[in-house]
PLY file of the C-alpha trace (Angstrom):
ply
format ascii 1.0
element vertex 116
property float x
property float y
property float z
element edge 115
property int vertex1
property int vertex2
end_header
22.49 27.30 7.41
23.09 28.11 3.71
23.26 24.38 2.91
19.52 24.22 3.54
18.37 27.70 2.45
16.34 26.48 -0.53
15.19 23.21 -2.02
18.08 22.76 -4.50
20.54 23.28 -1.64
18.63 20.84 0.58
18.66 18.23 -2.19
22.37 18.73 -2.75
23.03 18.39 0.99
20.35 15.85 1.81
22.71 13.34 3.47
23.79 15.95 6.03
20.21 17.21 6.45
18.78 13.73 7.01
21.52 12.90 9.52
20.66 16.03 11.48
16.91 15.38 11.33
17.28 11.71 12.28
19.22 12.68 15.40
16.47 15.15 16.35
13.53 12.88 15.58
15.01 10.01 17.61
14.68 12.17 20.74
10.88 11.68 20.95
8.23 9.12 20.09
6.35 9.39 16.82
3.12 10.19 18.68
4.84 13.13 20.41
6.11 14.52 17.11
2.64 14.21 15.56
1.17 16.17 18.48
3.88 18.86 18.20
3.30 19.15 14.44
-0.49 19.30 14.90
-0.17 22.10 17.47
2.10 24.02 15.09
-0.36 23.58 12.19
2.08 21.42 10.23
0.45 18.55 8.31
2.11 15.35 9.48
1.41 11.66 9.62
3.45 8.65 10.65
4.73 6.25 8.02
3.41 2.92 9.24
4.88 -0.48 8.67
2.59 -3.05 7.05
1.86 -4.59 10.47
1.05 -1.16 11.96
-1.24 -0.40 9.03
-3.06 -3.71 9.39
-3.59 -3.09 13.12
-4.62 0.56 12.72
-8.21 1.31 13.80
-8.86 3.20 10.55
-8.06 0.07 8.54
-10.80 -1.78 10.41
-13.20 1.18 10.23
-12.81 1.31 6.44
-13.26 -2.48 6.18
-10.04 -2.74 4.17
-9.22 -6.28 5.25
-11.62 -8.55 3.42
-12.14 -12.30 3.28
-11.44 -13.80 -0.09
-14.32 -16.07 -1.11
-13.16 -19.57 -1.98
-9.80 -19.13 -0.25
-8.44 -19.30 3.27
-6.73 -15.94 2.95
-7.67 -12.30 3.32
-6.86 -9.43 1.00
-6.64 -5.68 1.23
-9.76 -4.18 -0.24
-9.78 -1.23 -2.57
-9.52 2.04 -0.62
-12.36 3.61 -2.62
-16.14 3.57 -2.44
-18.71 3.76 -5.20
-22.14 5.06 -4.22
-21.10 4.67 -0.59
-20.10 1.02 -0.98
-16.65 -0.51 -1.02
-16.10 -3.12 -3.75
-15.69 -6.62 -2.34
-13.81 -9.51 -3.93
-16.14 -11.96 -5.68
-13.85 -14.98 -5.74
-10.31 -16.18 -5.40
-8.08 -16.21 -8.45
-8.27 -19.42 -10.45
-5.52 -21.98 -9.97
-2.75 -21.93 -12.53
-4.08 -23.40 -15.76
-7.66 -23.71 -14.50
-9.04 -21.47 -17.26
-6.70 -22.44 -20.08
-9.25 -24.58 -21.89
-11.99 -21.96 -21.52
-9.83 -19.11 -22.73
-7.63 -20.81 -25.32
-9.43 -24.09 -25.99
-10.95 -23.32 -29.41
-7.79 -21.54 -30.54
-5.59 -24.41 -29.40
-7.78 -27.06 -31.03
-7.77 -25.17 -34.36
-4.06 -24.45 -34.41
-2.46 -27.61 -33.08
-0.60 -29.35 -35.85
-0.12 -33.02 -35.31
2.74 -34.67 -37.10
2.23 -38.36 -37.70
0 1
1 2
2 3
3 4
4 5
5 6
6 7
7 8
8 9
9 10
10 11
11 12
12 13
13 14
14 15
15 16
16 17
17 18
18 19
19 20
20 21
21 22
22 23
23 24
24 25
25 26
26 27
27 28
28 29
29 30
30 31
31 32
32 33
33 34
34 35
35 36
36 37
37 38
38 39
39 40
40 41
41 42
42 43
43 44
44 45
45 46
46 47
47 48
48 49
49 50
50 51
51 52
52 53
53 54
54 55
55 56
56 57
57 58
58 59
59 60
60 61
61 62
62 63
63 64
64 65
65 66
66 67
67 68
68 69
69 70
70 71
71 72
72 73
73 74
74 75
75 76
76 77
77 78
78 79
79 80
80 81
81 82
82 83
83 84
84 85
85 86
86 87
87 88
88 89
89 90
90 91
91 92
92 93
93 94
94 95
95 96
96 97
97 98
98 99
99 100
100 101
101 102
102 103
103 104
104 105
105 106
106 107
107 108
108 109
109 110
110 111
111 112
112 113
113 114
114 115
């Protein structure tokens, strides 16, 4: 189809191309398409939702979900390792305004003008 012969043509006709591909891809499960692509030597991977990513075995294997010290929540860890170790969070973020005095205290005390 000349509408899809090269990349500029595919970009120009992407709405038609995507409609055709969507109809084809809906005929099988994602896992089936991944297997077909693997067998054909085509690099492919599913695009996971956030929930699917959080439940994926690789997420657990990489220890990407980490407890946040000082908080009742968890966070996504950095997907990198340094010297074979993944950085871990040291503490929760401070509450709003908790560090204002520490960070701006001296500045604020010097620059506050009191009118009396």
